[in-house]
GUVOTI-385825 format. One record per residue (C-alpha): x, y, z. Coordinates in steps of 0.25 Angstrom, whole numbers. Example, Ala and Ser with C-alpha at 12.3 -4.5 7.8 and 13.67 -1.06 7.14 Angstrom:
REM residues 2
DRENSE       X       Y       Z
DRENSE      49     -18      31
DRENSE      55      -4      29
REM end
This chain:
REM residues 219
DRENSE       X       Y       Z
DRENSE     -85      55       3
DRENSE     -78      43       0
DRENSE     -85      42     -13
DRENSE     -80      57     -16
DRENSE     -66      56     -14
DRENSE     -64      43     -21
DRENSE     -72      48     -34
DRENSE     -59      58     -32
DRENSE     -48      48     -31
DRENSE     -52      42     -43
DRENSE     -51      51     -54
DRENSE     -38      54     -52
DRENSE     -26      49     -45
DRENSE     -19      60     -37
DRENSE      -5      63     -40
DRENSE      -3      59     -24
DRENSE     -11      48     -15
DRENSE     -19      55      -7
DRENSE     -17      51       9
DRENSE     -27      48      19
DRENSE     -25      52      33
DRENSE     -33      43      39
DRENSE     -41      29      37
DRENSE     -55      32      30
DRENSE     -67      32      40
DRENSE     -74      24      30
DRENSE     -75       9      33
DRENSE     -84       6      22
DRENSE     -74      12      11
DRENSE     -63       6      21
DRENSE     -67      -8      18
DRENSE     -69      -5       2
DRENSE     -55      -1       1
DRENSE     -50     -13      10
DRENSE     -58     -22       1
DRENSE     -55     -16     -11
DRENSE     -39     -16      -7
DRENSE     -39     -30      -5
DRENSE     -48     -32     -18
DRENSE     -39     -24     -27
DRENSE     -27     -29     -20
DRENSE     -29     -44     -23
DRENSE     -36     -43     -39
DRENSE     -32     -30     -45
DRENSE     -42     -20     -48
DRENSE     -47     -26     -58
DRENSE     -51     -38     -51
DRENSE     -56     -32     -41
DRENSE     -72     -27     -41
DRENSE     -77     -17     -33
DRENSE     -91     -25     -30
DRENSE     -80     -37     -23
DRENSE     -73     -24     -16
DRENSE     -87     -20      -9
DRENSE     -89     -35      -7
DRENSE     -76     -37       3
DRENSE     -78     -23       8
DRENSE     -93     -29      13
DRENSE    -100     -16       6
DRENSE    -109     -13      -7
DRENSE    -104     -11     -19
DRENSE    -113       1     -19
DRENSE    -107       6      -6
DRENSE     -92       2     -14
DRENSE     -96      13     -25
DRENSE    -100      23     -14
DRENSE     -84      26     -10
DRENSE     -78      21     -22
DRENSE     -84      24     -37
DRENSE     -77      13     -44
DRENSE     -66       2     -43
DRENSE     -54      13     -46
DRENSE     -60      21     -36
DRENSE     -59      11     -25
DRENSE     -45       5     -30
DRENSE     -40      20     -28
DRENSE     -45      21     -15
DRENSE     -39       8     -10
DRENSE     -25      13     -16
DRENSE     -26      26      -9
DRENSE     -31      19       4
DRENSE     -18      10       3
DRENSE      -9      21       0
DRENSE     -13      30      10
DRENSE     -15      18      22
DRENSE       2      14      17
DRENSE       5      30      19
DRENSE      -2      31      31
DRENSE       5      19      35
DRENSE      20      25      31
DRENSE      16      38      35
DRENSE      12      34      49
DRENSE      26      28      51
DRENSE      33      39      47
DRENSE      28      48      55
DRENSE      33      39      68
DRENSE      47      38      62
DRENSE      50      53      64
DRENSE      66      55      69
DRENSE      68      40      65
DRENSE      81      36      55
DRENSE      77      34      40
DRENSE      82      20      40
DRENSE      71      15      54
DRENSE      62      25      46
DRENSE      63      19      35
DRENSE      63       3      40
DRENSE      50       7      47
DRENSE      44      14      34
DRENSE      46       0      28
DRENSE      40      -8      39
DRENSE      28      -1      39
DRENSE      28      -2      22
DRENSE      29     -17      25
DRENSE      19     -17      35
DRENSE       8      -9      30
DRENSE      12     -18      15
DRENSE       8     -30      23
DRENSE      -5     -24      29
DRENSE      -7     -18      14
DRENSE      -6     -27       4
DRENSE     -16     -21      -4
DRENSE      -9     -10      -9
DRENSE       3     -17     -13
DRENSE      -7     -29     -21
DRENSE     -14     -17     -29
DRENSE      -1     -10     -31
DRENSE       4     -23     -36
DRENSE     -10     -26     -45
DRENSE     -10     -11     -53
DRENSE       5     -13     -55
DRENSE       3     -24     -63
DRENSE     -10     -18     -71
DRENSE      -2      -2     -71
DRENSE     -11       6     -75
DRENSE     -18      16     -69
DRENSE     -20      12     -56
DRENSE      -6       9     -55
DRENSE      -2      26     -58
DRENSE     -14      28     -45
DRENSE      -6      17     -36
DRENSE       9      22     -40
DRENSE       4      36     -37
DRENSE       3      32     -21
DRENSE      14      25     -21
DRENSE      23      36     -26
DRENSE      25      43     -12
DRENSE      28      30      -6
DRENSE      38      28     -16
DRENSE      45      41     -17
DRENSE      46      41      -1
DRENSE      51      26       0
DRENSE      62      28     -10
DRENSE      64      40      -5
DRENSE      66      35       8
DRENSE      75      22       1
DRENSE      86      33      -7
DRENSE      87      40       8
DRENSE      91      27      13
DRENSE      99      22       3
DRENSE     107      37       2
DRENSE     109      31      18
DRENSE     115      17      15
DRENSE     101      12      24
DRENSE      96       6      11
DRENSE     104      -3       1
DRENSE     107       8     -11
DRENSE      95       3     -19
DRENSE      87      14     -28
DRENSE      76      18     -20
DRENSE      65      13     -28
DRENSE      71      -2     -28
DRENSE      70       0     -14
DRENSE      55       3     -15
DRENSE      51      -9     -23
DRENSE      60     -17     -11
DRENSE      50     -12       0
DRENSE      38     -13      -8
DRENSE      42     -27     -15
DRENSE      47     -32      -1
DRENSE      39     -26      10
DRENSE      24     -29       4
DRENSE      26     -40      -4
DRENSE      24     -51       6
DRENSE      11     -46       9
DRENSE       6     -43      -5
DRENSE       8     -60      -6
DRENSE       3     -63       5
DRENSE      -2     -75       1
DRENSE       9     -79      -7
DRENSE      17     -76       7
DRENSE      11     -86      15
DRENSE      13     -99       6
DRENSE      28     -96       3
DRENSE      31     -91      18
DRENSE      20     -96      27
DRENSE      21     -81      32
DRENSE       8     -72      34
DRENSE      10     -59      28
DRENSE       1     -53      38
DRENSE       8     -56      51
DRENSE      13     -46      57
DRENSE      26     -53      59
DRENSE      27     -57      46
DRENSE      24     -42      43
DRENSE      36     -38      51
DRENSE      45     -48      48
DRENSE      43     -45      32
DRENSE      44     -27      36
DRENSE      58     -32      43
DRENSE      60     -41      30
DRENSE      58     -28      21
DRENSE      68     -19      30
DRENSE      79     -28      31
DRENSE      77     -28      15
DRENSE      79     -13      13
DRENSE      87      -8      24
DRENSE      95     -22      27
DRENSE      91     -23      43
REM end
């Protein structure tokens, strides 16, 4: 079943990212995806080989090929898995915020995004890798970013009208958020050397979430 669905996803990128409602029930496939996310984010699509990914996942090359017919197929599955994880995280937070005022809701969603970024720096590293290449894989990523971008800029536009955030164009606020939020974790080795902070520490993650909220909302 995993092989069949992966083949379908490799043909034509969907206009809207596919969303899953629950994690995969196949631990072998999940190990391959986790290893691939690490290597694609560290070495880029071109720099990571399926042989290295199989070795890191603790599987044979034929088993990897059973689940994913090509490296491109595997890369797309990694992107979908990471964006699905982000969507589930934000959706769960949103469901718990019914009836909460817009400012508090926005701050809690921003915090959730920062915490997600701390635990999943691979997503932002892959986006950076493909932004440098600027090819068809970036087109595929952009379609997955688009719903998040639309929802976030709409929220910032509403808050700007209400005077809750500075009167800055929502597109700029989006990139302030997606730049300030993940960078400490994406550049973890630099952060450790310059600041002495451990960006994987819960205390540092919470402090960074506080700082991003203060930057955006002034409180």
